[in-house]
C-alpha positions in Angstrom: 0.0 0.0 0.0 1.6 3.2 -1.1 2.0 6.1 1.2 -0.5 8.9 0.5 -1.9 12.0 2.1 -5.3 11.2 0.7 -7.8 8.6 1.9 -7.7 5.3 0.1 -10.1 2.4 0.4 -9.6 -0.8 2.3 -12.0 -3.7 2.5 -11.9 -5.8 5.6 -14.4 -8.7 5.9 -16.6 -7.1 3.1 -16.7 -3.7 4.9 -15.1 -0.9 3.0 -13.4 1.9 5.0 -11.3 4.9 4.2 -7.7 4.9 5.3 -4.9 7.4 5.3 -1.3 6.2 5.3 1.5 8.7 5.7 5.2 8.6 6.7 7.6 5.8 7.1 9.3 3.8 9.8 7.7 1.8 12.6 4.0 1.4 12.2 1.5 3.5 14.2 -2.2 2.9 14.1 -4.2 6.1 14.8 -7.8 5.7 16.0 -9.7 8.9 15.8 -12.1 10.3 18.3 -15.9 10.5 18.2 -15.8 13.8 16.3 -14.4 12.1 13.2 -11.0 11.9 11.5 -11.1 15.4 9.9 -10.1 17.3 13.1 -7.1 15.0 13.5 -5.5 15.9 10.2 -2.8 18.1 11.7 -1.9 15.6 14.3 -1.7 12.8 11.7 0.7 15.0 9.7 2.9 15.6 12.8 2.9 11.9 13.7 3.9 11.0 10.1 7.2 12.9 10.6 8.4 10.1 12.9 6.4 7.0 12.0 4.4 5.2 9.4 0.9 6.3 10.3 -2.1 4.2 9.4 -5.3 6.2 10.2 -8.6 4.5 9.2 -12.0 6.2 9.3 -14.1 4.0 11.7 -17.0 2.1 10.2 -20.0 4.4 10.2 -17.9 7.6 10.1 -17.1 9.7 7.1 -17.5 7.6 4.0 -16.7 4.3 5.7 -19.4 1.6 5.6 -21.1 0.3 8.8 -22.1 -3.3 8.8 -25.7 -4.0 10.0 -24.4 -6.2 12.9 -21.9 -3.7 14.2 -23.5 -2.1 17.3 -20.8 -1.6 19.9 -17.2 -0.6 20.4 -16.5 -4.3 21.3 -17.6 -5.1 17.7 -15.3 -2.4 16.4 -12.4 -3.8 18.3 -12.8 -7.2 16.5 -13.0 -5.3 13.1 -9.6 -3.7 13.9 -8.1 -7.0 15.0 -9.0 -8.3 11.5 -7.5 -5.2 9.9 -4.2 -5.7 11.8 -4.1 -9.2 10.5 -4.9 -8.2 7.0 -2.2 -5.6 6.9 0.2 -7.9 8.8 1.2 -5.1 11.2 3.7 -5.9 13.9 5.7 -4.0 16.6 2.8 -1.6 16.4 2.1 1.5 18.5 -1.7 2.0 18.8 -2.9 5.5 19.5 -6.5 6.4 20.3 -8.3 9.6 21.3 -11.6 9.7 23.1 -13.8 7.0 21.6 -10.7 5.9 19.6 -8.9 5.3 22.9 -11.8 3.2 24.1 -11.4 1.1 20.9 -7.7 0.8 21.5 -8.2 -0.4 25.1 -10.7 -3.0 23.9 -8.2 -4.3 21.3 -5.3 -4.4 23.8 -7.4 -6.2 26.4 -8.1 -9.0 23.9 -4.5 -9.3 22.6 -1.4 -7.3 22.3 0.3 -9.9 20.0 0.9 -7.3 17.3 1.4 -4.3 19.6 4.5 -2.9 21.3 3.0 0.3 22.9 -0.4 1.8 23.6 -1.3 5.5 23.9 -4.8 6.5 25.2 -5.7 10.1 25.1 -8.7 11.4 27.1 -10.0 7.8 27.0 -13.6 6.8 27.6 -14.8 3.2 28.0 -15.1 2.4 31.7 -17.2 3.3 34.7 -15.1 4.6 37.6 -17.6 5.9 40.1 -20.6 4.3 41.6 -23.9 3.8 39.7 -25.4 7.0 41.1 -22.4 9.2 40.0 -22.0 10.3 36.4 -18.4 10.0 35.1 -19.0 11.4 31.6 -21.2 14.4 30.7 -24.3 13.4 28.6 -23.3 15.1 25.4 -26.5 14.1 23.7 -28.4 16.4 26.1 -26.4 19.4 25.2 -26.7 22.0 22.4 -23.7 22.2 20.0 -22.3 25.4 21.7 -22.7 23.8 25.2 -20.8 20.7 24.0 -18.0 22.7 22.4 -17.7 24.7 25.6 -17.0 21.6 27.7 -15.0 19.7 25.1 -12.5 22.3 24.1 -10.0 24.5 26.0 -10.6 27.1 23.2 -14.2 26.8 21.9 -13.2 28.6 18.8 -11.1 25.6 17.7 -14.2 23.3 17.7 -16.8 25.8 16.4 -17.9 25.1 12.8 -20.1 27.2 10.5 -22.1 24.4 8.9 -23.7 26.8 6.4 -20.2 27.6 5.0 -18.9 24.1 5.0 -18.9 21.8 2.0 -21.7 19.3 1.9 -19.2 16.4 2.4 -18.0 17.9 5.7 -21.5 18.5 7.0 -22.4 14.9 6.1 -19.3 13.6 7.9 -20.3 15.6 11.0 -23.8 14.2 10.9 -22.5 10.6 10.4 -20.1 11.0 13.3 -22.9 12.0 15.7 -25.1 9.2 14.4 -22.4 6.5 14.6 -21.3 7.7 18.1 -24.9 7.4 19.3 -25.2 3.9 17.8 -21.9 2.7 19.4 -21.8 4.5 22.7 -25.4 5.4 23.7 -26.3 2.3 25.8 -24.4 1.6 28.0 -23.3 5.3 27.9 -19.7 5.6 26.7 -18.5 2.5 28.5 -18.4 -1.3 28.4 -19.2 -2.7 31.8 -16.9 -5.7 31.1 -13.8 -3.7 30.0 -12.7 -2.6 33.5 -12.2 -6.2 34.7 -10.2 -6.9 31.5 -7.7 -4.0 31.7 -5.2 -6.1 33.8 -4.6 -8.1 30.6 -2.8 -5.1 29.0 0.9 -5.8 29.8 2.6 -3.5 27.3 4.0 0.0 28.0 1.0 2.3 28.1 0.8 6.1 28.1 -2.3 8.1 29.1 -2.3 11.6 27.6 -4.9 14.0 29.0 -6.0 17.4 27.7 -6.2 19.2 31.1 -9.1 21.4 30.1 -11.5 18.5 29.3 -14.8 19.1 31.1 -16.6 16.2 29.5 -14.4 13.9 31.6 -12.4 14.8 34.8 -8.7 14.3 35.2 -9.6 12.2 38.3 -11.4 9.9 35.9 -8.4 9.7 33.6 -6.0 9.0 36.5 -8.3 6.2 37.9 -8.4 4.7 34.4 -4.6 4.8 34.1 -4.2 3.2 37.5 -6.0 0.1 36.2 -3.3 -0.7 33.7 -0.1 -2.0 35.3 2.8 0.4 34.8 0.8 2.9 32.8 2.0 6.5 32.9 -0.1 9.7 32.9 0.9 12.9 31.2 -1.3 16.1 30.9 -1.4 18.3 27.8 -1.8 22.0 28.6 -4.2 24.2 26.7 -6.2 21.2 25.4 -9.6 19.7 26.2 -11.1 16.4 25.2 -9.4 16.4 21.8 -5.7 17.2 22.5 -4.8 16.0 19.0 -7.0 18.7 17.5 -6.1 21.6 19.9 -2.4 20.8 20.4 -1.4 18.6 17.5 2.4 19.3 17.7 2.6 18.7 21.4 0.4 15.6 21.1 2.5 14.1 18.4 5.8 14.9 20.1 4.7 13.0 23.3 3.4 10.1 21.3 6.5 9.7 19.2 8.9 10.1 22.1 7.0 7.3 23.9 6.9 5.1 20.8 10.7 5.4 20.4 11.6 5.0 24.1 13.6 2.0 25.1 
């Protein structure tokens, strides 16, 4: 598969997804957050300066197909295990942001046979508090401006004028919201079984955390981190729930330093 800055198609088990491949060197799988792959473009470009970046658009997002039977992040994780087998990726650093970090954690809890390192940025996917305490803000109950205000350090970064955007970008935003609701609505942004499986992750793991995230708390992130043996926690200043979007250079620098560490 030739390196390209443009999306190409890949068919995995009869499901076609878009995929961007950039850079060279050791492979790095980038799993985008629930807001789609478009906001991660700058981070992908920065990561490609030090790695061979493979960045798929999740099934159901962008122009990627969504199989009828795919209803959970657990289902997505098996899709990505098949993708890793198909591309025969080894010694792989897996990097996920938000919902993408949840997918990455689900993959690693099943097997790390093809993985050497794991990076989870502002990860969702588990329940930390008791059943009466909300860990994750109900984003589906918020207006767009309210959501942007809690998800970003600088709301201007996440604000989009949909009337001025190309139809393709408006459609991508709508599909991202629809797919996120399908995959993460119930149970809300977590898999009740994942927490008890995190002990199976035995590769070097880094938690990156946009320190201005108000969709999740830093306490939630640190508790999540503590459930993976030896995992390290690093905040990213001037970033919220999507540090790859708000601070792409700092995000990529931390990821690449961790990927290359002995």
